Each structure stands twice: as structure tokens, then as C-alpha cells.
Residue, then its C-alpha position, 0 to 999 in steps of 0.5 A: x499499500x502507497x504510503x501517503x502523507x497528509x499536511x492539512x490544517x483543516x479537519x474536515x478536508x482531512x478527514x475527507x482526503x484520508x478517509x477517500x485515500x484510505x478506501x482506494x487502497x493507500x495507507x494515510x497519516x496527518x498532520x495538521x502544522x507544519x511542524x506536525x508534518x516534517x516530524x511524521x515525514x521522519x516517523x513516518x516514512x511516507x512515499x509520497x507527500x500531499x501538502x496543503x500551502x496554508x498552513x497555519x505557523x509554518x507555511x507550507x512553502x516553509x515545510x516544502x524547503x525542508x523536506x526537499x532539504x532532508x528527502x530530494x528524491x521525495x516525491x511532492x504533491x502540493x495543495x492549492x486554492x483555484x486562480x492562486x497562479x504565483x503560489x502554484x509557480x512557487x510551490x513547484x519551483x519551491x520543490x513539489x513535483x506537482x499539484x491538485x486544486x482545492x476542492x480536492x477531487x479524491x480521483x484527482x489526486x488518487x492519479x495524481x499519488x500513483x502517477x507521481x510513484x509510478x515516475x520513482x520506481x520506475x527509474x531510469x531503466x530503458x531497453x534499448x538505451x546503454x545504461x550509462x551516459x556521458x555529456x562532457x563531465x555529466x554522468x547520466x546512469x540511465x539503468x540506476x536512476x542516477x546522475x552526477x556532475x564532475x563525479x559528485x552524485x545530483x540527488x533528482x526529485x522523481x519528476x526532475x529523473x524524469x524529464x532528465x531521462x526524457x529530454x537526454x534519450x534524444x540529444x538536439x530534440x526539441x519538446x513542446x512543453x505539452x509533450x514533455x507534461x505527457x512523456x513526464x508527468x503524464x499530463x495530457x488536456x489538463x495538462x500545465x505548463x508550468x509544471x515544465x517550466x519549474x521543473x527546468x527551473x530547478x534542473x538547471x539550478x542543481x546542475x550547475x551550468x553545465x547549459x545541457x539543457x536549452x530553452x527554444x523560445x517559441x518551441x520548447x527544450x532541447x537537449x545539448x550533448x555538449 
């Protein structure tokens, strides 16, 4: 059973979402505040976190950053009020892998949870592709689901890893944001290009000034095999 840590301050929402997830075969631990959520992260060891951005005391964005400091690879799905575009962008840049809008629909949340867990579990094992590829000082181990820069491991969240694997599998090919949404997040009709842009920004920051991920204005992104 997937272990889900739900951090939500509204008791009615928290209990309703937790009940719905349990009915969908998830093991759920719930927390009311960000501080409690960080404590449960250590004791419960979840497979994925569902994090409300609007929390009393410690803001959700700080909780997200704190969790990323503790675990770079833990999938985080943030919940945000409809129309809070700025919060969505900032949350994604803080390290969230995906988001859902409130009121949270149980089926949508279940689908997002299972999608992000599939990305984490699938790793980079892809038949017919060499296990380790090197691009200058960047090494991508597809089978081992690992990346190193100048010999130093680079911890990546599942969405960051899948994005890098997708781009680097076809060096020079330009991918539109919609293509990347479908390949990395499994979003089609309801895809949001902000997921791609925020993930690219985080990935570039972790990869330093390698210059491998290039923006093609008006089209999308490509991987330059320097």
C-alpha cells in the first residue's frame, strides 16, 4: 500500500481526503501543521506527501523546502486554492513535483499520487538504451536512476529525473511543453506548462552551468550533448 503523508489544517478536508485515500488502498498518516508534518516525515517514512500550501504557523512553502532539504527524491504533491497562480509557480520552484487545486477531487488526487509513484518506481531502466551515458562532465545512469556532475552525485526528485531522462534520450530534439507533460507527468488535456518550466528551473540549478538543457523560444526545450 502506498504510504501517503497528508498535511492539511482543515479538519473536515483532512478527514475527508484521508478517508477517500484509504478507500483507494493508500496507507495515510495525517498532520495538522507543517511542524507536525516534518515530524511525521521522519517517523512515518511516506512514499509521497500531499501538502497544503496554506498552513498555520510554518507556511507550506517552508515545509516543502524543509522536506526537500531532508529528502531530495521524495515525491511532493501540493494542494492550492483555485486561481492562486503565483502560489503554484512558487510552490513548484520550491520543490513540489505536482499540484492539485482545491476542492480536492479524490479520483484526481489518487491518479496524481499513482502517477508520481510510477515515475519514482520506474527509474531510468529503458530497454535498448545504454546504462550510463556521459555528456562532458555529466553522467546519466539510466538503469541505476542516478546522475552525477563532475563525479559528484546529483540528487533529483522523480519529476526532475524523468525530465532529464526524456530530454537526454534524444539529444538535439526539441520537445514542446505538452510533449514533456505527457512524457513526464502523464498529463494530457489538463496539463499545465508551469510544471515543465518550474522543473527545468530546478534541474538547471542542480546541474550548475552545464548548459545541457536549452530553451528554444516559442517551442520548448532540448538537450545539448556537449
